[in-house]
Phi, psi and omega in degrees: 000129178287309182253138182209137173234162181217162342255137183236171173296123182288161180072017179238216186277177170051231184274009177257016184286345182224175179283166181258143185259169176295334179288325175296318176298314177304304180306316178296325179287330179289322178294313179292332176290328173289339182263143181240015176219171189281345175207162179116177187291130180293118181285142179061024178252115183050225184260014170062030178056031183298143182259152175208171180240089185290338185193177177304146175055023184224132169241129185252125179253126182281186184293160173157184176220168185204172169240123177228118186046045182075007179255119177291137183227141172228140173239112189272350182208145181314144180237123178271133177246126175284130181239099184300148180299152172292159183236141179103133186300130179077001184272153159231181177213147171250117168261158175246134173256126188227167160256126181241128172268122179247104190283345175277318178276349178064047181221159159240126187214149169297124187224140175265131170254116186282145174264197178241141182287141186188152175303319175232081191283155175241153182289144174293154182281160179254169179247132176223071176254104183304143181057024169226278172230123184218121185249150162233141191280142174249293186218152161267137178235106186271127180232144180262174171294346173274358179087008184284126187249130176238122184265137169243115187294122170241012178299136172249117180286139179284067187238177185284132180273164182301132180091350184293331178246110177266168182296333178294340182273354183247122184289148174307131178079006178290326181254112185247162183299330184294334179270359179253109180301152177304137182057022186275341179243111182289165181301327180295345185252000177298143180286170182294334178290339185248335181290130180279074184291137181197170176215145170219131181231160181210182175249129185276349175228168180296147182247145176248118181268119181308156174277169165066044176050033175280133189285140184226118176276121190282126174270151183229120179245020177218136176252120176288321165193158185209092185283345189214034183042051180268002181215154171228128187294339187241321182267120181049050187282009168274351193255143160249115188257134178289124182252352174215123181303141177153196183258143186227144165274127178238127182235135181237139181216116179228134175242125179090195176100001182265132176279166179297134181082359183282154176245346183205151164240130180252143175226135178220150183253125177249159182238129176063037170070016179250184179279010182284100183275125179244003178189130180218144170213145188237136180234150181278204190305338180297335179065027179243118178239125174228119185215134175243133178230174186225113186232152170257128185233149173263165183304130177081350172302145175229153181245149170227155180253116177249134181236158179204150169218149190259024175284163178280348176236162178297156181248157185239135171243124186288165173304125180079009178267359175245124178237142179218124185215151170217143186230132183287133186239002173111000000 
């Protein structure tokens, strides 16, 4: 038998017509063991009920297993589902292919739910009344008047949902690199401990540094990159803000800024808008400063770059000649 479901009242209709054997119990445990949730298609079991279109007016559902309203289900051979052509000029239709648990018939079977012919059709609704009639979705089947069928995958794997496993459920040291296959975790899924969170900002226009060693807090209106919304180009654009507590590499790079008659350009890093200087460097007449420091910051601490030069006239920093960055190190 191609399709079979378990367990029903024996001696009755459908799949409950006979007693269950040890092979049936073994099959049910295999399906349940492949599933990590209470319902859905069993991942990595046979061919996962994958759909295909072998010919016009036909959708084919491959082998696989599932849990449907608490009933283990197995399809041991491909099942072809007839999809009648849409009717009416310019019309198409969307049918749904589901696994339906029918408690009266005592079966779980691949079932087509017909839609309505329309210029812009919508998919028919499914039924999910537990212990009566219960559907889980497999595919949408869009069909034209010529019988051309296009499948849209709606399968939901009986797998762990996002958030089902929290960090408190994983013992320290339980996951080591040897247990993670190469390239199995994309960059977008890396944890904060591995992700190189950082920000780098610059000036898109020339900056004017006051004369006579007057301190000037540098605004930055252009982001080279910002991985963690640590900077805003318009609001408080002098600040780089810590969004996760930890240690940071902080780099400043300034070219120019020395006014006429000046002998030095000074740059210092302040924290939280006070005179709390946590890094300072002074450069001679060349007016070129490059410095990297290492700081520990609390959540929402912010850093600013303050510069000064002792020329009798103002100093200029050309567009893009000032860089301010910080990178999270853990």
